N, C-alpha and C positions, 0 to 999 in steps of 0.2 A: 504494499499500500504506500501511496506516495502523499505525504502530508508536510506542511511547512515546519521549518525548524521552530518558528514562534510556537506552533501548535503543540509541537513534542516537548518544548520546554515547559509548558502548562500542563502536561499530562504526567502523574505518577505511573509507576509500573503497574499498579493495579488498574487504574483507569486505562492504560494503554491495552491491557489484557482485554478489557471489557469492550474497548473499540473493536478489538480483533474479533471478539465474541460476536458483536452485532454485525461485523461484515463477513462472517464466516460462510462459506456455502452450506455448511452443516444447519445453520440457522433454518428451522422449520417454517418458512414462509412461502416457499414454491416458487421462487423466482426463476428456478431452472426449467420451469414448466413453460415459460414464455420466452418468445424471441423477439416481441415487439415490431414484428413487420419483416425481421430479417428473413425468416424462411420464405416469405412471399417475394422478397427481392431475388432470392436464389431461384425460385420457381419462374419468375418473370425473365430470367436471364440478365439483370441488372447486376448481381453479383455472381462471379464464376470462378474466381482465382483469389490468391492471396492479396494482390494489390487492389482489386475491387471491393474485397471485404474490408480492408483497412480504410479505403475511401469512404465507404458507405458508413461505417461505424463512426469514423472522424466527423463526417459532415453532420451525422445524427447528434453527436455530443455537442457540437457548436450550434447547430440550427435548432435543436429540439431541447435537449436536456439542459443546457445552461440557461437559454433565455426563459423557459418555462418551469421544468420540473425543480431544478436546483434554485431558482429565484423564490418559488412558491415554498420550498422547503426552509429557506432562509427566513422569510416572512413568517412562517409558522413557528419555527424554532423561537423566534425572538418574542412572539406572542405567548408561547408556553412558559417562557422564561418570566415575562411579566404577568403571568397567570390571566392574561387577557383571552378568556375562553371565547368571548363574542368574536374576536378578531380570528381565532383559530377556526371557528364554524364558518366565517364568511369566506376565508381563503380555501378552506376544505372544500365547500360548495363550488366555488369558483373553479378549482381544478377539476372537480368531477364534471362540471359543465363543459370543460375544455376538451374531454375526451370524445373523440370524433367518431369512434366505433364501439359496437357492443362488446367486442373482445377486450378493448383497452379499458372500458368501464369494468367489466367483470375481473380483469387483471389487478387493477388497483384496489378494488374492494376486497378481493379475495386474499391479497398479500397483506392488506391492513387488517383484516379480522384475524388472520394467523398470528401477526405481530402483536396486536393487541391482546389476544388470549395469553401469548408468552408473557407480555408485560404483567397482565393481571395474576397469572400463575406465579411469577417470581417477585411480584409485588414491588416493580420498579416506580420510583417516585412516590409523590404525596397522594394519599387516598383520594383527596377531593379532586385533583387534576387527573387521576387514573379513571376517576368516575366519569368526568366530562369526556375522556378519550373514549370510553366505552360508549358514551351516548352519541357519538357522532354519526349522522345518518345522511347519506351512506359514508362510511369511513373511507379515507383515501391513504395510500402508502406514504406519500410525503409527511403527512401530517402524523401518521403513526411513527415512522422512523425518527422524525424530528422530536416527538415526545420522548422516545426511548434515550436519544442523545442527551436531552435535556435532563431526564431523570437520573442518568448516569453521571451528570455533572462534567460532561465533556464539552471542550469549546466547539464553537459553530465551525471553524474552518477544518478542524479534524473530522467532525460529523459530516459536514457536506462532502468532503473528499471521500469519506468512506461510502456514502451514499452513490455518488458516481463511480467510484471504483467497483462497487458491487454491479452495478449495471454494465459496466465496461467488460468484467470478467464473464458475466451472463452472455454478453454479445460474442464474446471470443468463442465461449462454449457452443454457441448455436452455430457459429462459423464452422468450427471443427466438425460438427455433426452434419451439417446440411451441404456445405460447398462441394465435397467435404475438404477440411484441410488437416494435415498432419499436425501432431502435437507440437513439433517444433516451429512449423509455420505459425501455429497459433500463438506460440510464445513471442515469436518475431513481431507479429502484429500488435500484441499487448505491450511489449517493450517500446514499440514505436509510439504508441499512443499514451502512455502513462504520463510522459511529460507535458502532453495536451491538457492534463487535469489542472495544471496550475492556471493556464489560461481560462478554462471554463469555470473555475472557482472564482477567479477574479472579476469575470464578466457577471457572474450571478450575484456576487457581492455589490458590484457597482450599481446593477440594475435594482437590486432590493433596497438600497439606499437612497434611491430617487424618491421624490414625492410629487405625484404618486409613482409607485414602482413602474419600471418599463418591463412590461412582460410580453413576449412576442410568441405567437403559436402558429404563425404562418409558415407551413411546411408542406406545400401542395402534394409534392410527389411522395414524400413519406406518408401523409395521410391516405393517399390513393392505394399506395402499395399496401399498408397495413389493412385498409379495407378489403382488399381483394383476397387477403388471407382467409376472410371469413366464409368465402365460397370455394376455397382451394379443396381439390378432391381428396389428395393424400397429403399428409401432414405429420410431423413429429411433435409440433409446439401447439399450445393452446392460443397463441396469437402471433 
């Protein structure tokens, strides 16, 4: 995982381990079940080798994840820290409304419910805030993930990097399975894209600090490709 030195300086060994726990592929939230349109891009011939896989993931990181998902994550994280549950609910509903396909809506709610159940079981965070988390309707994954980072007293830059890295690693696994790529090729793509996380985090921080926040969701090709997955005949992933 790639996080800034300032974030590392603020994290104890125990909290760093908690960050790794929250970012682990073993975390039972089901992220490995989804490709977020990547499988459809392969089916349509847009992605067909290592280079096109890297470019697709890189473009999605900067055109979709940073200006929307990561920006929303930061806004919700700050609201959780301020115990501003009205703002949490507002951005959570906004994020759900921005999901353009039925699969995307099902994905974010399923992963959120799984993470919320885990947070409830492990009693992460204050009881009152955890109660508000459980009452989100419909719950979305960025809100649930930001809650857990806040509940574990982790800094926002470390948490948002973990959020993006988990997405990136899932995309690499989707590429390995669907292109298909070899494991070494997948690691080359991951190594090439990890440095891009710095740029994505900075872009999200800048967007979230504006008043009003600058959130962009215009990614026509990505949206059309993701929608096409819903009628794809043969598939490995749920989105």
